[in-house]
C-alpha positions as CSV (number, residue, x, y, z in Angstrom):
1,M,2.3,45.3,-177.2
2,K,0.5,48.1,-175.3
3,R,2.5,50.8,-173.4
4,A,1.1,51.4,-169.9
5,I,1.2,54.2,-167.4
6,L,0.7,52.9,-163.8
7,L,-0.9,55.5,-161.5
8,A,-0.8,55.0,-157.7
9,R,-2.2,57.7,-155.5
10,V,-2.7,58.2,-151.7
11,S,-4.1,61.1,-149.9
12,T,-2.3,60.2,-146.7
13,S,1.2,58.9,-146.1
14,K,0.2,56.0,-143.8
15,E,2.1,53.1,-145.3
16,S,0.1,50.5,-143.5
17,Q,-3.3,51.4,-145.1
18,E,-4.8,49.0,-147.7
19,T,-4.4,51.6,-150.4
20,S,-0.7,52.3,-149.9
21,I,1.5,53.2,-152.9
22,D,3.4,49.9,-152.6
23,R,0.3,47.7,-152.6
24,Q,-1.2,49.6,-155.5
25,L,2.0,49.3,-157.6
26,A,2.5,45.6,-156.8
27,R,-1.1,44.9,-158.1
28,L,-0.7,47.1,-161.2
29,R,2.7,45.6,-162.1
30,T,1.3,42.1,-161.8
31,T,-1.6,43.1,-164.1
32,A,0.8,44.8,-166.6
33,A,2.9,41.6,-166.8
34,A,-0.1,39.3,-167.1
35,R,-1.5,41.4,-170.0
36,G,1.8,41.8,-171.7
37,W,2.0,45.6,-171.3
38,T,5.2,47.5,-171.3
39,V,5.3,49.9,-168.4
40,V,6.6,53.3,-169.7
41,L,5.9,55.3,-166.6
42,E,4.9,54.8,-162.9
43,L,3.3,57.9,-161.3
44,L,3.4,57.9,-157.5
45,V,1.2,60.6,-156.0
46,D,0.6,61.7,-152.4
47,E,-2.2,64.3,-152.9
48,S,-5.9,64.8,-152.6
49,G,-8.2,63.4,-155.2
50,R,-10.6,66.3,-155.4
51,N,-8.8,68.1,-158.3
52,V,-8.4,65.5,-161.1
53,L,-7.5,67.5,-164.2
54,G,-5.4,70.1,-162.3
55,R,-3.0,67.5,-161.0
56,E,0.5,67.2,-162.6
57,D,0.4,63.4,-162.7
58,I,-2.9,63.4,-164.7
59,K,-1.6,66.1,-167.1
60,Q,1.6,64.1,-167.7
61,A,-0.4,60.8,-168.3
62,L,-2.9,62.5,-170.6
63,D,-0.1,64.2,-172.5
64,L,1.7,60.8,-173.1
65,I,-1.5,59.2,-174.3
66,V,-2.6,62.1,-176.6
67,H,0.9,62.2,-178.1
68,K,0.8,58.4,-178.7
69,R,3.7,57.6,-176.3
70,A,1.5,55.5,-174.1
71,D,-1.7,53.5,-174.8
72,V,-3.2,52.7,-171.3
73,L,-3.6,54.5,-168.0
74,A,-4.0,51.9,-165.3
75,I,-5.1,52.4,-161.8
76,D,-5.7,50.0,-158.9
77,H,-9.0,51.4,-157.8
78,L,-11.4,54.0,-159.3
79,F,-10.9,56.5,-156.5
80,R,-7.2,56.5,-156.9
81,L,-7.9,58.6,-160.0
82,G,-9.9,61.1,-158.0
83,R,-13.2,62.0,-156.3
84,N,-14.7,64.3,-158.8
85,T,-16.9,62.4,-161.2
86,K,-17.2,65.1,-163.8
87,E,-13.4,65.6,-164.1
88,M,-12.8,61.8,-164.0
89,L,-15.1,61.4,-167.0
90,E,-13.4,64.3,-168.8
91,A,-10.0,62.5,-168.3
92,V,-11.5,59.3,-169.7
93,D,-13.0,61.2,-172.6
94,I,-9.5,62.6,-173.5
95,I,-8.0,59.1,-173.3
96,A,-10.7,57.6,-175.5
97,A,-10.5,60.4,-178.1
98,A,-6.8,59.7,-178.4
99,G,-7.5,56.0,-178.9
100,G,-6.2,55.0,-175.5
101,A,-7.6,52.9,-172.8
102,F,-8.3,53.6,-169.1
103,Y,-8.1,50.4,-167.0
104,E,-9.3,50.0,-163.4
105,Q,-7.7,47.0,-161.7
106,E,-10.2,46.3,-158.9
107,R,-13.2,45.6,-161.2
108,E,-11.2,45.0,-164.4
109,I,-13.0,47.9,-166.2
110,D,-11.9,49.6,-169.4
111,A,-13.9,52.8,-169.0
112,T,-13.3,53.9,-172.6
113,G,-15.9,51.3,-173.9
114,P,-19.7,51.9,-173.5
115,F,-20.3,49.3,-170.8
116,G,-17.1,50.2,-168.9
117,R,-18.1,53.8,-169.0
118,L,-21.5,53.1,-167.6
119,V,-20.1,51.1,-164.7
120,F,-17.4,53.7,-164.2
121,T,-19.9,56.5,-164.1
122,V,-22.2,54.8,-161.6
123,I,-19.4,53.8,-159.3
124,A,-17.8,57.3,-159.5
125,A,-21.0,59.1,-158.9
126,T,-22.0,56.8,-156.0
127,G,-18.6,57.4,-154.4
128,E,-18.7,61.1,-154.8
129,F,-22.2,61.2,-153.3
130,Y,-21.0,59.1,-150.3
131,I,-18.0,61.4,-149.7
132,R,-20.2,64.5,-149.9
133,D,-22.8,63.0,-147.6
134,L,-20.2,61.8,-145.1
135,S,-18.6,65.3,-145.1
136,K,-21.9,66.9,-144.4
137,K,-22.6,64.4,-141.5
138,I,-19.1,65.1,-140.0
139,R,-19.7,68.9,-140.1
140,E,-23.1,68.5,-138.5
141,G,-21.6,66.2,-135.8
142,L,-18.8,68.7,-135.1
143,Q,-21.4,71.6,-134.8
144,R,-23.5,69.5,-132.3
145,A,-20.3,68.8,-130.3
146,K,-19.4,72.5,-130.2
147,E,-22.9,73.4,-129.0
148,R,-22.5,70.9,-126.1
149,G,-19.3,72.6,-125.2
150,V,-16.9,69.8,-126.3
151,R,-13.4,71.1,-126.9
152,L,-12.5,70.2,-130.5
153,G,-9.0,69.9,-131.9
154,R,-5.7,68.8,-130.5
155,Q,-5.8,68.0,-126.8
156,P,-3.4,69.6,-124.4
157,T,-0.1,67.8,-124.2
158,L,0.9,69.3,-120.8
159,D,-0.3,68.7,-117.3
160,Y,-0.9,72.4,-116.3
161,A,-0.9,71.5,-112.6
162,K,2.8,71.2,-113.1
163,L,3.2,74.8,-114.2
164,P,4.5,76.0,-110.8
165,R,7.2,73.4,-110.9
166,A,8.2,74.3,-114.4
167,R,8.4,77.9,-113.3
168,E,10.7,76.9,-110.4
169,L,13.0,74.9,-112.7
170,R,13.2,77.8,-115.1
171,A,14.0,80.2,-112.3
172,E,17.0,78.2,-111.1
173,D,20.5,79.6,-111.6
174,P,21.4,78.7,-114.2
175,P,17.8,78.1,-115.6
176,R,16.9,74.5,-116.6
177,S,16.7,74.0,-120.3
178,W,13.3,73.4,-121.9
179,T,14.4,69.9,-122.8
180,A,15.3,69.2,-119.1
181,I,12.0,70.5,-118.0
182,A,10.1,68.4,-120.5
183,G,12.2,65.4,-119.5
184,E,11.2,65.8,-115.9
185,L,7.6,66.9,-116.3
186,G,6.5,65.3,-119.6
187,G,5.4,67.1,-122.7
188,S,7.6,68.8,-125.2
189,P,10.1,71.5,-124.7
190,G,8.2,73.8,-127.1
191,A,5.0,73.3,-125.3
192,W,6.5,74.2,-121.9
193,S,8.2,77.3,-123.5
194,R,4.9,78.5,-124.9
195,A,2.9,77.7,-121.7
196,L,5.3,79.7,-119.5
197,S,5.5,82.6,-121.9
198,R,1.7,83.0,-121.5
199,V,1.7,83.0,-117.7
C-alpha cells in the first residue's frame, strides 16, 4: 500500500473559487481511497506558486519521500504545485530519484515516468508562458491607462463634497466621534479622520 502526501494550494483565500482548498482535498481524498493509498500528510498552502523549491510545504513533502516515509506526492491540478516549470521539474526529479511518484489528479498523470514527464513538461511550460504573457499584457494595459490619465488603484471611499459637513460635526462641543461622522456621511471612520487631517 502506497503512502501519499496530498498537497492543496491556493494563492488567494476566496473559498468560492473552483480551486479552493476544500475542493482540492475532497478530490484528492477520493483518489487516494480509490487507489488504496494511505494518506500520511495533508499539506494546505495559501501562498504564491512562483517559488516551488523554496516553499516549506514542498521541502517537507520531498523530505518525506526522500527518507522513504511517503511514496506519492498527489496534487489536484498541475499548477497547484507551482508556476515555475524548471523548479517543478526539479521537484519531480527529486521524487523520481528517491523512487517516489508524483501524481496529478486532473489528467491522471504520474510525472515520474517518461510519458507523464513529457505531458507534465508541455503543460507546465505552456502554463508558465501563458502567465508571463498575461502579466506582460496587463502591465502594458495599465501603462496605456495611465497615459490616458485614468486613476489606477483603490477608488475614493468618501464623498468629498461632504467635507464641510464633516468639519462642522467635528467642531461641535463635544466633537462628534469619527464613527458617528461615518455613520451619518458614509465611508469609514479612518477615512474621515485622514481626510480632515489633510485639510
